[in-house]
C-alpha positions in Angstrom: 0.0 0.0 0.0 1.3 3.5 -0.9 -0.5 6.4 0.7 -0.3 10.1 0.2 -2.3 13.8 0.2 -1.2 17.5 -0.6 1.5 18.3 -3.2 5.2 17.7 -2.7 7.8 18.7 -5.3 10.9 16.6 -5.5 14.1 18.3 -6.8 17.3 17.1 -8.4 20.1 18.6 -6.3 22.6 18.7 -9.2 20.3 20.7 -11.5 17.9 22.3 -9.0 15.0 21.2 -11.3 11.9 19.4 -10.2 11.8 15.8 -11.2 8.5 14.6 -9.6 5.4 15.9 -7.9 3.8 13.7 -5.2 0.9 13.9 -2.8 2.0 14.6 0.8 0.4 12.4 3.4 -1.0 13.5 6.8 -2.3 11.8 9.9 -5.4 10.3 8.2 -3.2 8.6 5.5 -0.7 7.4 8.2 -3.5 5.8 10.2 -4.8 4.0 7.1 -1.3 2.6 6.5 -1.0 1.4 10.0 -4.5 -0.2 9.8 -3.5 -1.9 6.6 -0.3 -3.3 8.2 -2.3 -4.4 11.3 -4.8 -6.2 9.1 -2.0 -8.0 7.1 -0.1 -9.0 10.2 -1.9 -12.2 11.3 -1.6 -13.8 7.8 2.0 -12.7 7.3 3.0 -14.0 10.7 1.5 -17.3 9.8 3.3 -17.8 6.5 5.6 -20.8 6.7 9.3 -19.8 7.1 10.3 -21.6 3.9 7.6 -19.6 2.0 8.5 -16.2 3.4 12.1 -17.0 2.7 11.2 -17.7 -1.0 9.3 -14.4 -1.2 12.3 -12.4 0.2 14.6 -14.2 -2.3 12.2 -13.3 -5.1 12.3 -9.7 -3.9 16.1 -9.7 -3.8 16.2 -10.9 -7.4 13.6 -8.3 -8.5 15.8 -5.6 -7.0 18.8 -6.9 -8.9 16.8 -7.0 -12.1 15.9 -3.4 -11.6 19.2 -2.3 -10.1 20.2 0.1 -12.8 16.8 1.8 -12.8 16.9 2.2 -9.0 20.4 3.5 -9.1 19.6 6.2 -11.7 16.5 7.2 -9.7 18.6 7.5 -6.5 21.2 9.6 -8.3 18.6 11.9 -9.7 16.9 12.3 -6.4 19.9 12.5 -4.0 22.6 13.9 -6.3 25.0 11.1 -5.4 27.5 9.7 -8.1 26.0 6.9 -10.2 28.9 4.6 -9.1 27.8 5.0 -5.5 24.2 4.5 -6.3 25.0 1.2 -8.2 26.9 0.0 -5.2 24.1 0.8 -2.8 21.5 -0.9 -5.0 23.8 -4.0 -5.0 23.8 -3.9 -1.3 20.0 -3.6 -1.1 19.8 -6.8 -3.1 22.4 -8.5 -0.9 20.5 -7.4 2.3 17.3 -9.2 1.1 19.3 -12.3 0.0 20.9 -12.4 3.5 17.6 -12.0 5.4 15.8 -14.5 3.2 18.3 -17.0 4.6 17.9 -15.7 8.1 14.2 -16.5 8.2 14.9 -20.2 8.9 18.0 -19.6 11.1 16.6 -17.3 13.8 16.4 -20.0 16.4 15.1 -20.2 20.0 16.8 -22.4 22.5 16.2 -25.0 25.2 17.3 -24.4 28.8 17.9 -27.1 31.3 15.5 -26.8 34.3 14.3 -29.1 37.0 10.9 -30.8 36.6 10.4 -30.2 32.9 11.5 -28.6 29.7 12.0 -24.9 29.1 12.2 -23.4 25.6 12.3 -20.0 24.0 10.6 -18.8 20.8 11.4 -15.7 18.7 8.1 -13.9 18.1 7.5 -11.0 15.8 6.5 -7.6 17.3 3.6 -6.7 15.1 3.5 -3.5 13.1 6.8 -1.6 13.0 7.3 2.0 11.9 10.5 2.7 10.0 11.8 6.3 9.6 14.7 6.8 7.2 16.8 9.8 6.2 17.7 11.3 2.8 21.4 10.5 2.6 21.1 6.8 1.7 17.4 6.5 1.1 16.8 2.9 -0.1 19.9 1.3 1.4 19.1 2.4 4.9 15.4 1.4 4.4 16.6 -2.0 3.4 18.7 -2.4 6.5 15.5 -2.1 8.5 13.0 -3.8 6.1 15.1 -7.0 5.7 15.1 -8.1 9.4 11.7 -6.6 10.1 10.0 -8.7 7.4 12.2 -11.8 8.0 11.0 -11.8 11.6 7.3 -11.8 10.5 6.5 -8.1 11.2 4.5 -5.8 8.9 5.9 -2.4 8.1 5.0 1.2 7.6 8.0 3.0 6.0 8.4 6.8 6.1 11.1 7.9 3.7 12.5 11.5 3.9 10.4 14.0 2.0 13.4 15.1 0.0 14.1 11.6 -1.3 11.0 9.4 -1.5 11.3 8.1 -5.1 13.2 4.8 -4.6 11.1 3.8 -1.6 8.0 4.2 -3.8 9.4 2.2 -6.6 10.6 -0.4 -4.2 7.1 -0.8 -2.9 5.9 -1.5 -6.4 8.6 -4.1 -7.0 7.7 -5.7 -3.6 4.1 -6.2 -4.8 5.3 -7.5 -8.2 7.5 -10.0 -6.2 4.4 -11.4 -4.5 4.7 -9.7 -1.1 1.1 -9.6 0.2 -0.8 -6.3 0.1 -0.5 -4.5 3.4 2.8 -6.1 4.5 4.8 -3.1 3.3 3.3 0.3 3.3 5.0 3.6 2.3 3.8 6.9 3.6 5.3 10.1 2.1 5.0 13.1 4.4 6.7 15.4 6.9 8.4 13.9 10.0 6.5 16.4 12.1 3.2 14.8 11.0 3.8 11.3 9.7 6.8 10.5 11.8 5.1 11.8 15.0 1.9 9.9 14.3 3.9 6.6 13.8 5.7 7.3 17.1 2.4 8.0 19.0 0.2 5.4 17.3 -0.9 2.7 19.8 -0.8 -0.1 17.1 2.8 0.5 16.2 5.0 -1.8 18.3 8.4 -0.4 17.4 10.2 2.5 15.7 13.3 1.9 13.8 14.9 5.4 13.2 18.0 6.7 11.4 18.7 10.4 11.6 20.1 13.2 13.7 20.7 12.8 17.4 18.4 15.8 18.1 15.5 14.1 16.4 16.4 10.8 17.9 15.9 12.2 21.4 12.4 13.3 20.3 11.7 9.8 19.0 12.6 8.3 22.4 10.5 10.8 24.3 7.5 10.1 22.1 7.9 6.3 22.2 7.9 6.4 26.0 4.2 7.2 26.1 3.3 3.7 24.7 6.6 2.0 25.8 7.5 1.3 22.2 10.7 -0.6 21.4 13.2 1.7 19.6 16.3 1.3 17.5 18.2 4.5 17.0 21.1 5.0 14.5 22.0 8.7 15.0 24.8 11.2 14.4 28.5 10.6 14.4 31.8 12.5 14.5 34.2 9.6 13.7 37.9 9.7 14.2 40.5 8.7 11.6 43.7 8.1 13.7 47.0 8.0 11.8 50.1 6.8 13.6 53.6 7.5 12.4 54.3 3.8 11.7 51.2 3.5 9.4 51.3 3.2 5.6 50.9 7.0 5.2 50.5 6.9 1.4 47.6 4.4 1.7 46.0 6.2 4.7 46.2 9.6 2.9 44.9 8.2 -0.4 41.8 6.7 1.3 41.1 9.5 3.6 39.2 11.8 1.1 36.6 9.1 0.3 36.2 8.4 4.0 34.9 11.9 4.6 33.9 13.4 1.3 32.1 10.3 0.0 28.3 11.1 -0.4 29.5 14.8 -0.2 30.2 14.2 3.5 26.5 13.5 4.2 27.3 10.3 6.1 27.1 9.6 9.8 30.2 7.4 9.5 32.3 10.1 7.8 35.8 10.2 9.3 35.6 13.9 9.7 38.2 14.2 12.5 41.6 13.2 11.1 44.1 12.8 14.0 47.7 12.6 12.9 50.7 11.8 15.0 52.8 14.9 15.3 56.1 13.5 14.1 54.6 12.8 10.6 52.0 15.6 10.6 53.6 17.8 7.9 54.4 14.8 5.7 50.9 13.4 6.0 49.3 16.8 5.4 51.1 17.1 2.0 49.9 13.6 1.0 46.3 14.4 2.2 46.1 17.7 0.3 47.4 16.1 -2.8 44.8 13.3 -2.6 42.0 15.7 -1.8 43.0 17.9 -4.8 42.4 14.9 -7.1 39.0 14.0 -5.6 36.6 14.3 -8.6 33.6 16.5 -8.0 31.0 17.0 -10.7 28.1 15.5 -12.7 26.6 12.6 -10.7 25.7 10.8 -13.8 29.4 10.5 -14.9 30.8 7.2 -13.8 34.2 8.9 -13.0 32.6 11.3 -10.5 33.5 10.7 -6.8 31.4 13.5 -5.2 28.1 15.2 -6.2 26.2 18.2 -4.7 24.7 18.6 -1.2 21.0 17.8 -0.8 19.7 21.3 -0.7 20.5 25.0 -0.6 19.6 25.2 3.1 21.9 22.4 3.9 24.8 24.0 1.9 24.4 27.2 4.0 24.6 25.1 7.2 27.8 23.4 6.0 29.4 26.7 4.9 28.8 28.1 8.4 31.4 25.6 9.8 34.2 26.9 7.7 35.6 30.1 9.3 38.7 32.0 8.1 41.0 30.5 5.5 40.9 26.7 5.3 44.0 24.6 4.9 42.7 23.4 1.5 39.5 24.1 -0.5 38.9 22.0 -3.6 37.0 22.8 -6.7 33.3 22.5 -7.4 31.2 23.1 -10.5 29.8 26.6 -11.2 26.1 27.1 -12.2 23.1 25.2 -11.0 23.4 22.6 -8.2 23.9 22.7 -4.4 27.7 22.3 -4.7 30.3 22.6 -1.9 34.0 21.9 -2.4 36.0 19.3 -0.4 37.5 21.3 2.4 40.3 20.6 4.9 40.5 22.7 8.1 43.4 22.7 10.6 41.7 22.6 14.0 41.8 21.6 17.6 39.4 19.1 19.1 37.7 22.0 20.9 36.7 23.8 17.7 33.1 23.7 16.6 34.1 22.1 13.3 35.6 19.2 15.3 32.8 19.0 17.9 29.6 19.1 15.8 28.4 16.9 13.0 29.0 19.0 9.8 27.3 16.5 7.5 29.2 17.9 4.6 32.6 17.7 2.9 34.6 19.3 5.6 37.4 17.5 7.5 39.2 18.8 10.6 42.9 17.8 10.8 44.3 17.6 14.3 47.8 16.6 15.6 48.4 14.3 18.6 51.5 13.4 20.6 51.2 9.8 21.5 48.8 6.9 21.9 47.3 8.1 25.1 46.5 11.5 23.7 45.0 9.8 20.6 42.6 7.8 22.7 41.7 10.9 24.8 41.0 13.0 21.7 39.1 10.3 19.8 36.8 9.8 22.8 36.4 13.5 23.6 33.0 13.7 21.7 29.4 12.9 22.6 29.3 10.5 19.6 30.5 7.0 19.1 29.5 5.5 15.8 32.5 4.6 13.7 36.2 5.3 13.1 39.5 4.0 11.8 43.0 3.3 13.2 46.1 3.2 11.0 49.2 1.5 12.3 51.5 -1.4 11.5 51.7 -2.3 15.2 49.1 -5.1 15.7 49.2 -4.8 19.5 48.6 -1.1 19.3 45.8 -1.6 16.9 44.1 -3.9 19.3 44.7 -1.6 22.3 43.2 1.3 20.3 40.3 -0.7 19.1 39.4 -1.6 22.7 40.0 1.9 24.0 38.0 4.0 21.5 34.3 4.3 22.3 32.7 3.4 19.0 30.3 0.8 17.8 32.1 0.1 14.5 35.9 0.4 14.0 38.3 -0.5 11.2 42.1 -1.1 11.3 44.0 0.0 8.2 40.7 0.5 6.4 37.9 3.0 6.3 35.2 0.4 5.7 32.3 0.4 8.1 29.5 -1.6 6.5 29.0 -5.3 5.6 25.7 -7.1 5.3 26.8 -9.9 7.6 28.2 -7.9 10.5 26.5 -5.7 13.1 26.4 -1.9 12.6 25.4 0.7 15.2 26.7 3.2 17.7 27.3 4.0 21.4 26.8 7.2 23.4 24.7 9.7 21.5 25.2 7.8 18.3 22.3 5.6 19.3 21.7 2.0 20.3 20.6 -1.2 18.8 22.3 -2.9 15.9 21.5 -3.2 12.2 22.7 -5.7 9.7 23.9 -9.3 10.3 21.9 -11.6 12.5 22.1 -9.1 15.4 19.5 -7.0 13.6 17.0 -9.9 14.0 17.0 -9.5 17.8 15.7 -5.9 17.4 12.7 -6.9 15.5 11.6 -9.9 17.6 10.6 -10.7 21.2 11.8 -13.7 23.2 9.0 -15.8 24.6 9.8 -18.3 27.2 7.7 -21.5 27.6 8.0 -24.1 30.5 6.5 -27.5 30.1 6.3 -29.7 33.2 7.2 -33.3 32.8 6.2 -34.3 36.3 3.6 -37.0 36.8 
């Protein structure tokens, strides 16, 4: 079911031209979507695991079949490079393949007890509301949809108003794949109306939310009224820690994509680059050279590495973080489009650009003296989502990985995300885990059953 009312104009960030007009939903349409999900829940829950697994596999194949169409739609709607969109659509297909296999592998357990047999079951929650942002619209929706559907829940999905197009097309493909009517419902409308209604609705058992920490707090407050379960994937200010013994050329070459990928609109962006002081000047030269070669331009060009920001308002917010003369400012196209160049700023960890989530292509470069200071600086933030550690010393790498407060860390790599491994943050970056089998726990309830065997 796809629901909507009142007009919404969708704009291409690279051209500033409208590409679609949709109807904007309100409370009434949201209630209808929840009612449809509630009505579909008993039958969906009762589907045999092997049959629901087959449906999700069919959906995964349908996504792969339409991967190029979805990628081009995402690029037009978000402004991200087509190569990135193709990778993301590939991951969407992989997510549904993975969770189609998880359906029959999400086991309960038996527990030894006196006088009988004790066992646990994994039960679905019911109707879940999924609220996703505009930076990775369909990929982040898939991270939630996969485990939610695999556990036997029905879903109401609210995409961001700026980027609803792939979610709507996905819903059509889901129906074509055989997913029963009402199991997946998409509602396009403002968070202040649709999101708030999902959070308050008594028939919604859980909210899965990805977005800013500020809005995440409001989600928690609203969910408390009905004691809803909540998974929150929120902001980040991730550290990229470069030690003197690291492969500096490799670390510098990969650093730009780690913070400027998706135009920096990524909660995992390694936007605080900490460099050991003894190699600071050398690394800086390598970093500036790599950043100067980062290709910004037409998102439809396969060679482009960075597109525009999502909107003019967001560009103004990003620009406000860059005060004075930056260490390096790259190039960006002139003319239409919400462009902002890749920018490096020398900073201390106390500066606003190093404290707050810029959510744009701006990196703060900060020196440190030794391992102890690196840990202190990396942890001196309210966030704790992701980060990287670059060193050839394996013992140091393990010490740093245990000492840094983050949910996802990489050593000698800037990769945060794999379908099979858990993803999520600590501190004000949220709680709960997405991806891997860990995500199944967030969309199911443990039921315990004791059977007496005494005569």
